[in-house]
N, C-alpha and C positions, 0 to 999 in steps of 0.2 A: 528696450525698443525690442522686437523683436523683427530683424530684416524680413528676414524670410516673410512674416507674416504680411509687408509691403511690397510685395515683389509681387500679390497676384497671383494671376495664373501663369506669369513668367518663369515664376520659380516653383512652378509643381511639381518639376521633374525631384528637385530637394526636399520638398513640402514629403510627398512619400517617400522617399530614400527616410525622413526623419524620424517619421509618425512608424513604418516598418521595424527601426531600428529599438522605436520604445517598444511597442508591442512585444516585439518579440521579446525583449528586455523582462518586462512584463512576464510573459507567457513562460518565461524558462524559471523565474523566481518564482508562478504558479506550480509547477513540474516538481519544484525542488521541495518545495513545501509537503508537495501530496509524493515526497520520498521516489519520485519517478526519475529512473535515468535517463533523460531521451534530450533532447538537441529539438527547439523547433522551426531551425530551417531546413532536418529533416525530414518534417511532415509531409511533404508530397508524393516525395518521392519512394516511405514507408508508405504510407499511405496505400498508395498506387502498387505497390507490389503485395500488397495483403488483400486487397479487391482483387485481385486479376489470379491473384493464388500460386502463378508461374510466370514466368517475364524472363526477359533477357534485357540488357541495357539499352538496345537500339531501340524496343517498344517503349521501356518506362522514358526516352529521347524523344520518341514521339507524340504521345500521348497527353508529356506533359509542357514541349514544347520549349526545352529546354537545348544548350551544346552538349557536344558529347564530353567536355572533361568539366562540366558539371558535374553530371550524372556518373561519372567516371568517380568525383570526390563524395559524390552522398554518398557512393555503393562503398567505397574504403571506411568510410566513416561508419557506416549504419554494419560492416566485418566487424570493425577494431570492437565495435559494443556487443557482438556479437546475437543480434539481432535478424540477421538472415545465414544463408549458405547460398555457395553455388556449388552447381551439380555439372556433370559433362556433358553434354546429351548425350542417347548411345550410338546414333546415327552419325552427325556430325560434330566431329571431337572439337571442332575449334567454335561451336556454340554451347554455349554456357547458361543454365538457367536458372532463374534466381528465385529463393522461395525465403518462408518467414523460417528460422529456426524458433526449438519451443521458447528460448527466451523469448523470442521473438514476437511470436504468439498467444503469451500469456502479456507481452506487455503492451501489444494490441489494443488486449482485451483489456488491460489498465484504464487504454487513455481514451476508449471509446465511451464513458460514461463525460470524461473530463472535454474531449472536444464539444459534448452537445451541448454542456454547461458554458463553455469559450462563444460558439455559433451565435445561442443566443444574446449572450451579452454583448458583444459588435452589433446585432442587429438592435439592441437595444437602444443603443445611443448610436445609429443612420439609417434607422427606415424614418424619414421621416422628410416632408417637403421642402428644398431648399433653390433657391437660385442659381446657385453653382455647386461644381461639386471642389470650390473651397471652400463654400459655407460649412460643407457637410466635414472638412477636414479641418476646418476650426475648429468647430462643435466637439468631434470625433477626438482630436488630439488632448482640447482639452482637458474632455472627460478623464482620460487617459494618464497626464500632471495631476491633476487632482485627486484621486486615488480613487473616483467614482467607479472609475471602471472594475480592479482589483475588489473593490469593498463588495460588487457585484458579483462576483463571482464567488468570494467566499462567501457567501452567504447562503447562495444557491450549493456550493459545497455544502455545507451543513445542514444542511435540507434533506438534498440529492444521495450524498456521500457518507451520510453520517454512519459512526460503526453503533452496531446495536448489538446488546446481550442475547442468546437462544438459549432455550435448553436442550436438553438431549435429545436427540432424535437418529434412530439405528443410521440413516443415512449418511450421519455427522460419525460416525464409531472409530473408518479407515483418520479421521484426524487427531482424534483422542489418541491414537497411538503413534503414528506416524511424527507428527510433531515432538512428541516425547521423546521417543525413542533416539531423535534426530540432535536434543536438546542432552541427552545423556549421554549419548557418544561422543557429544564436542567437550563436554564438563568433566563427564568419569567414566563411566561405563553402566553397562545394561545387567542389572540382576536378575535374575530367575525369579522371583516375586514380584519387581515390574514387569517385565513378559506377560505372567498371567497374567496381573491386577489389568496391564494397558488393552489384552486382546480383546479381554471380557469384561468393557464395563459394564454390559446390562443386569451381571453374575457378580462381579464382589462391589460395586455403586449403588449403582438405582432401584435395585432387587433388595438391597439390606437398610433403603432409606436415605440412599447417600441423595447427591445433585450433581449435576457436566453441566456446565455452561460452555458456550463459546464465543467468540466474539466474532462479528459479522459485517461483513459491510459492499453493499454491493451483491451480495448473492456469491460474495467469496469468504472462506472460513481463516480466520488471521491469528485466530489463539484456542486455548481451553485450559478450562481448570477446572477440579471437582471438589467438592467436599463429601470426604468418606466418613461416617459412620462409626467409631467402633467400639467394644462390647457395654463402654459404659453411656454408649448416648450423646458421648460428646463426637464434635466433627473435626474432622484437619482439615484443611486447606492444603490440596495436595496435587502432585501433577500438571502445574501448570508451564506451559508451552506453549512460544508464539514461533510463528513462520520467520526463518532469517531475512524473509524480501520485507516482512513488514515492519520489523524493529525499527523504534524509531519513532512509534508510532504511540509509546506509552501505552499501548493494546496491553500489558501486562498489569499494569496499574489501572487502567481501566474496570477491569479481571476483579483485580482486588477491592477495588471500593462495592464493585456489583456485590459478592461475596459476602463482604462486610454488611452491607443495605442490607442485603437477605437476612441475613444471622439475626440481626436485631429485628427484623421485620416479622418475622417467625421466633421471635424471642429465645435464639437460644443464650446458652448462658456462657460461653465461648468459644474461641476457636485457637487450632496449634497448628505445630507447622513444622518441620523438619528442613534442617538448610545445613551449610558447610561455611567455614566461617574462609574458604580461601573466595567465595562469591561476594564479596564487600557490598558489589553497588545492590544487591538484595537486600544484605541485609538491611542494608542504610534504608531500601526502601522499606521493610517491614516494621522497621523502627518508626521509621515517619508515620508509620499507619497506628503505630500504636504498639505494635505485638512488642514482649520483652522477654528477657531470656530466661528457660527454668532447666531445671535436670533435667541430661537426658536418660531413661533410661535403662538399664542392664538391655534388656530385650528387647531392642527400639528393632523394628522390625525392617530401619534401611543403612545398611551395613557402613555406606559410604557418609550417612549424616553424622556429625558432631558441634550439632548445637538443635537444640528445641526455645520454641518461642511460645507464647501466647497472648490472647489477646481476652481478655474480659469485661463484659459488658456491665 
């Protein structure tokens, strides 16, 4: 028996609190699934700061109609997450302006399409005729508990925020350079050969018959990879790199599978790649997709590579 259900309107406050807690828990899970470091309880303050662009504690309190301690708590948490910045007013040194940080702007842009999906999901299960607010709550809470609400959101995310693979365009050239240089600097070092190829992808990869692909989601580039055609006409799988903030979404594996499928569709004989044995996770994934180790030639173009692998079709 659910005692709160039997209380009817007199238990409204408790019902609203229970539904709110459940909704926040589900929303947090959705953020986690999307690899977005955000607390749903911070939404009102964060969204207000983004919309006003430049605001103060007092203004946030007035527009949200919440207490000053609640505003202060929200501001402190947003500062801890580095989503906002405080700037002292040029004239009144006691006044502090609140704005989004660069990280906050990126997070806000990530969250907006997700918020649209959440908004439509709530409407789907609350826009109907009912005799009372309790009837609405009964139905909505049931949808939260049985998983229908979460399932609706997940389906919309797959449809609207799905990762697609797109081919090279000049407007994406900087991502090819930046992602790869960042990755190389994190694990190895950038060789002259790397900088030359990465800075001129059209000349060194596209024009000789190669291909560059990008993983794209909601108009944002997440990662990149190239198929470089060598003198023998065989393609090297190379220059795979994923933006650090999107790691964990298996973007690299999506790019890998796309290249393999592309190679098969275009009747490539095989693909090969160079790597380093210290990248144990990467080597594991290569083997998972069927690549086997072969001898590294003496005149390998990469000083840092100590393993060469190929996938024969």
